[in-house]
C-alpha positions in Angstrom: 98.5 111.0 234.5 98.8 107.2 234.8 96.7 104.7 232.7 95.1 103.7 236.0 93.8 107.2 236.5 92.1 107.2 233.1 90.6 103.8 233.9 89.3 105.2 237.2 87.6 108.1 235.4 85.8 105.7 233.1 84.7 103.5 235.9 83.4 106.5 237.9 81.4 107.6 234.8 80.1 104.0 234.3 79.0 103.4 237.9 78.0 106.9 238.7 79.0 107.1 242.4 82.2 107.2 244.3 81.0 104.7 246.8 80.0 102.2 244.1 83.3 102.7 242.2 85.3 102.2 245.4 83.5 98.9 246.1 83.9 97.7 242.5 87.7 98.3 242.3 88.3 97.3 246.0 89.8 100.5 247.3 88.5 103.0 249.9 86.1 105.9 249.1 88.6 108.5 250.5 91.3 107.1 248.1 88.9 107.4 245.1 88.0 111.0 246.2 91.6 111.9 246.5 92.5 110.5 243.1 89.6 112.4 241.5 90.7 115.6 243.2 94.2 115.1 241.8 92.9 114.6 238.3 90.7 117.7 238.4 93.7 119.7 239.6 95.9 118.2 236.8 93.4 119.3 234.1 92.4 122.4 236.0 88.7 121.6 235.5 85.9 120.1 237.4 85.2 116.7 235.8 82.0 115.6 237.6 79.2 117.4 239.3 77.8 115.5 242.3 74.0 115.2 242.3 71.8 113.3 244.8 71.6 110.3 242.3 74.9 110.1 240.5 78.0 111.9 239.2 77.3 113.9 236.1 80.2 114.9 233.7 80.7 118.5 233.1 81.3 119.7 229.5 85.0 119.7 230.2 84.6 116.3 231.9 83.0 114.8 228.8 86.1 115.8 226.8 88.4 114.4 229.4 86.4 111.1 229.5 86.6 110.9 225.7 90.4 111.4 225.9 90.6 108.8 228.7 88.9 106.2 226.5 91.2 107.0 223.6 94.3 106.7 225.8 93.2 103.3 227.1 92.3 102.0 223.6 95.8 103.1 222.3 97.4 101.4 225.3 95.6 98.2 224.6 96.4 98.4 220.9 100.2 98.6 221.5 100.0 95.8 224.0 98.2 93.6 221.5 100.8 94.4 218.8 103.7 93.6 221.1 102.0 90.3 222.1 101.3 89.5 218.4 104.9 90.1 217.5 106.4 88.0 220.3 107.4 84.4 219.7 106.4 83.6 223.3 102.8 83.6 224.3 102.2 86.6 226.6 100.2 89.7 227.0 96.8 90.3 228.6 93.8 88.0 228.1 90.5 89.8 229.0 87.6 87.5 229.7 84.0 88.3 230.7 82.3 85.1 232.0 78.9 84.0 233.2 78.9 83.7 237.0 77.8 80.0 236.8 80.6 79.1 234.4 83.2 81.1 236.4 82.3 79.3 239.6 81.9 75.8 238.1 84.3 75.4 235.3 86.6 78.3 234.7 89.0 78.0 237.7 90.4 74.6 236.5 90.5 75.8 232.9 92.4 78.9 233.8 94.6 76.9 236.1 95.7 74.7 233.3 96.0 77.6 230.9 98.2 79.8 233.1 100.4 76.8 234.0 101.0 76.3 230.2 101.3 80.0 229.5 102.6 81.7 232.7 103.4 85.0 231.0 99.7 85.6 230.0 98.0 88.1 232.4 94.3 87.2 233.0 91.9 90.1 233.3 88.6 88.5 234.4 85.1 90.0 234.9 82.2 87.8 236.0 78.5 88.5 236.0 75.1 87.9 234.5 75.2 87.1 230.8 72.8 89.9 230.0 75.2 92.5 231.4 78.2 91.0 229.7 76.5 91.2 226.3 76.0 95.0 226.7 79.8 95.5 227.0 81.1 92.6 225.0 83.4 94.7 222.8 85.4 95.6 225.9 86.7 92.1 226.2 88.7 89.7 224.1 86.4 86.8 225.0 82.9 86.5 226.4 81.6 83.2 227.8 77.8 83.6 228.1 74.6 81.6 228.6 71.4 81.8 226.6 71.3 83.4 223.2 74.6 83.9 221.4 76.0 87.3 220.6 75.1 88.9 217.3 77.9 90.3 215.1 80.4 88.0 216.9 82.0 84.7 216.2 80.4 82.2 218.6 81.3 78.6 219.4 78.8 76.4 221.2 80.3 74.9 224.3 77.5 72.7 225.7 73.8 72.4 226.4 72.8 72.5 230.0 69.4 70.6 230.7 67.1 72.1 233.3 65.4 70.2 236.1 62.9 71.3 238.8 63.9 69.9 242.2 62.1 69.5 245.5 62.3 67.7 248.8 58.6 66.6 248.3 57.4 64.3 245.5 55.9 65.4 242.2 52.6 63.6 242.2 51.0 62.3 239.0 47.5 63.6 238.1 47.5 66.0 241.2 48.3 69.7 241.2 51.5 70.4 243.1 51.3 73.8 244.9 54.6 74.9 246.4 56.8 78.0 246.7 59.3 78.5 243.8 62.8 79.5 244.7 64.6 81.4 241.9 68.1 82.9 241.6 69.2 86.1 239.9 69.7 85.4 236.3 69.1 87.0 232.9 65.7 87.4 231.3 66.3 84.4 228.9 66.5 82.0 231.9 63.4 83.4 233.5 61.5 83.2 230.2 62.4 79.5 229.8 61.1 78.7 233.3 58.0 80.8 232.9 57.2 79.2 229.5 57.6 75.7 230.9 55.4 76.5 234.0 52.7 78.0 231.7 52.5 74.7 229.7 52.4 72.7 233.0 50.1 74.8 235.0 47.8 71.8 235.5 50.6 69.9 237.2 52.7 72.5 239.1 51.5 75.8 240.5 54.0 78.1 242.4 52.1 79.7 245.3 54.8 82.4 245.7 58.3 83.1 244.5 61.4 83.4 246.7 64.2 85.2 244.8 67.8 85.1 245.9 71.0 86.5 244.4 73.1 83.3 244.1 72.4 79.9 242.6 74.1 78.2 245.6 71.7 79.9 248.0 68.8 78.8 245.8 70.0 75.2 246.1 70.4 75.3 249.9 67.0 76.7 250.5 65.5 74.0 248.3 67.4 71.4 250.3 65.9 72.8 253.5 62.4 72.1 252.1 61.4 75.8 251.5 60.2 75.1 248.0 60.9 74.0 244.5 63.9 75.2 242.4 64.7 75.0 238.7 68.4 74.3 238.4 70.7 73.4 235.4 72.4 70.0 235.3 75.8 71.6 235.6 75.2 72.6 239.2 73.0 69.6 240.2 75.9 67.2 241.2 74.3 64.2 242.9 71.0 66.0 243.6 69.1 63.7 241.2 70.0 60.8 243.6 68.9 62.6 246.7 65.9 64.7 245.8 62.7 64.5 243.8 63.0 66.1 240.3 61.3 66.5 237.0 63.3 67.2 233.8 61.9 70.3 231.9 60.6 69.2 228.5 58.4 70.9 226.0 56.7 68.7 223.3 59.2 66.0 224.2 62.3 68.2 223.7 64.5 69.0 226.7 64.6 72.6 227.9 68.3 73.6 228.0 70.6 76.6 228.6 73.1 77.0 225.8 76.7 78.1 226.7 78.8 80.0 224.2 82.3 81.4 223.8 82.1 84.6 221.7 84.7 86.9 220.3 85.4 89.5 217.6 87.1 87.6 214.8 90.2 89.9 214.7 91.3 89.2 218.3 92.0 85.6 217.4 95.2 86.8 215.8 96.5 87.4 219.3 98.3 84.2 220.4 97.0 84.3 224.0 93.4 84.6 222.7 93.8 81.9 220.1 95.4 79.4 222.5 92.7 80.0 225.1 89.9 79.5 222.6 91.6 76.2 221.5 91.9 75.2 225.2 88.3 75.8 226.2 86.7 74.3 223.1 88.6 71.1 223.7 87.1 70.7 227.2 84.3 68.3 228.2 81.9 70.1 230.4 79.0 67.7 231.3 
């Protein structure tokens, strides 16, 4: 059994379907099925029962999955020890990063970092901060938006002020009724917007909500005049020069999205982690 096989088993158990797992790891469904068949033959046991909704581990499968998690943990431990003992910065750096940060800032940061430390292998996962928080112990570093992680060391990277944009003006002393275009985000972002709208319901009233999966889609629909959109300054570029906007304030205080880098204190002993933390905390984001 290879380490990749154990990782596949855990991914199958996490996602729950062969199709979803194949899509997540970018290989074909038949290839996943074949590898699962090989592993079941290797152990001489059925690992998963297929139901109409998801894969369900058998009792033997649960023991095999527990063994797989242990093998992967030990593999990572020895890699970390080797990286720690080496004079040259190397090893794997696992990062889970908010989608917005990964699109806007992370490419240039990683470009500089890998140029300086070419022997460091980057293991990157991107997604919604809420999802990252649930699995934060699986990564060396988490870069998240909103509330910081509990029971972790968190460094504040920057505040990201929010604005509501539209192709049409925001009149004074007149109720503005327009569709609101929103993008898929975590609950904390939605709560900020809902709270602000509640306190400004005499000024702005969304007549319906258009929800899209990507922030860039949200921007483009707003630019086509389909409705208003609440966007952070980090993705606004020159929009304040081209479109009508109102900064989100509550009691005179700007409404912002905090961005954090979080990690378990022990991992900073790894040179590749320590150097990356130093690199990203020295950046100017806005």
